[in-house]
C-alpha positions in Angstrom: 20.9 34.8 -23.7 19.9 34.0 -27.3 16.4 34.4 -28.5 14.5 32.6 -31.2 13.6 35.0 -34.1 10.6 37.0 -33.0 11.0 36.1 -29.3 10.6 39.0 -26.9 12.7 39.5 -23.7 9.6 38.6 -21.7 8.8 35.2 -23.1 7.5 32.0 -21.5 10.6 29.8 -21.5 14.3 30.4 -22.4 15.9 28.6 -25.2 17.8 26.4 -22.7 16.4 26.3 -19.2 19.2 24.0 -18.0 21.7 26.5 -19.4 20.7 28.9 -16.6 20.9 26.5 -13.7 24.5 27.2 -12.9 23.8 31.0 -12.8 20.8 30.3 -10.6 22.9 28.4 -8.1 25.9 30.8 -8.0 24.5 34.1 -9.2 23.4 37.2 -7.2 20.2 35.6 -6.0 21.6 32.5 -4.4 20.6 33.5 -0.9 16.9 33.0 -1.9 17.6 29.3 -2.4 18.0 29.1 1.3 15.5 31.7 2.5 12.6 30.6 0.4 12.6 27.0 1.6 13.1 28.1 5.2 10.0 30.3 5.0 8.0 27.5 3.5 9.2 25.1 6.1 8.2 27.5 8.9 4.7 27.9 7.3 4.4 24.1 6.9 5.4 23.5 10.6 2.8 26.0 11.7 0.0 24.5 9.6 1.1 20.9 10.5 0.9 21.6 14.2 -2.6 23.2 13.7 -3.6 20.0 11.8 -2.5 17.8 14.6 -4.3 19.9 17.2 -7.5 19.5 15.2 -6.9 15.8 14.9 -6.6 15.9 11.1 -4.6 13.4 9.1 -1.3 14.5 7.6 -1.9 17.0 4.8 -0.6 15.0 1.8 -2.5 11.9 2.9 -5.6 14.0 3.4 -5.4 15.5 -0.1 -4.6 12.3 -1.9 -6.5 9.7 0.0 -8.9 10.6 2.8 -10.6 13.9 2.1 -13.7 14.1 0.1 -13.0 17.8 -0.4 -9.6 17.6 -2.1 -10.0 20.9 -4.0 -10.9 22.8 -0.8 -7.8 21.4 1.0 -5.5 22.5 -1.9 -7.1 26.0 -2.0 -6.7 26.4 1.7 -3.0 25.4 1.6 -2.5 27.8 -1.4 -4.1 30.6 0.7 -1.7 29.9 3.5 1.4 30.1 1.3 0.2 32.6 -1.3 2.4 35.4 -0.1 5.5 33.1 0.0 4.7 31.8 -3.5 4.3 35.4 -4.8 7.6 36.5 -3.2 9.3 33.5 -4.7 8.0 34.2 -8.1 8.9 37.9 -8.0 12.4 37.2 -6.6 13.0 34.8 -9.5 11.9 37.4 -12.0 14.2 40.0 -10.4 17.1 37.4 -10.5 16.4 36.7 -14.2 16.5 40.3 -15.1 19.8 40.9 -13.2 21.5 37.9 -14.7 19.9 37.3 -18.1 18.4 40.7 -18.9 15.2 38.9 -19.8 12.1 37.6 -18.0 10.9 34.0 -18.4 7.5 33.3 -16.8 7.5 29.5 -16.7 10.9 29.0 -15.1 10.0 31.6 -12.5 6.8 29.7 -11.7 8.6 26.4 -11.6 11.5 27.6 -9.4 9.2 29.5 -7.1 6.9 26.5 -6.7 9.6 24.0 -6.2 11.4 26.1 -3.5 8.1 27.0 -1.7 5.4 24.4 -2.3 7.6 21.2 -2.0 9.2 22.2 1.4 5.9 23.4 2.6 4.1 20.1 1.9 6.9 18.0 3.4 7.2 20.2 6.5 3.5 20.2 7.1 3.2 16.4 6.9 6.2 15.7 9.1 5.3 18.3 11.7 1.7 17.0 11.8 3.0 13.5 12.5 5.5 14.6 15.1 3.0 16.9 16.9 0.3 14.2 16.8 2.6 11.8 18.5 3.6 14.4 21.1 0.0 15.3 21.8 -1.0 11.7 22.0 1.8 10.9 24.4 0.9 13.9 26.6 -2.8 12.8 26.6 -1.9 9.2 27.4 0.4 10.4 30.3 -2.4 12.6 31.7 -4.8 9.7 31.5 -2.5 7.3 33.2 -1.9 9.9 36.0 -5.6 10.2 36.5 -6.0 6.5 36.9 -3.1 6.1 39.3 -4.2 9.1 41.4 -7.7 7.6 41.9 
């Protein structure tokens, strides 16, 4: 990859970020494009079910609209996915070194965040909604059985 004059191999952004997209999709690290979102989805489902059990609104709605402690909500979610985000960041840096023989920090942060944070938020919200409906249906069924048994 070409560098600007004075640009070091460990710089913030490559000369052409889009030029490396094809290598990212077909290169030696392409399995991480499946593994990272799956891990994030599993973490999101776990946290979404926990939210539903606690009777909390879906995560994205809570952060944007209902919570008075938005920063706390975001920090809590980041603590839950910190390991996955770190692994995603490091995996992207390793991939960059193998393919480009250079390290670019911002693309690694962007790719790691997109493949971890986005699936996590979506999975957490959807699983919260599904689990809430399931718990509500079970509770309503138990209540109706109590009333018919009496």
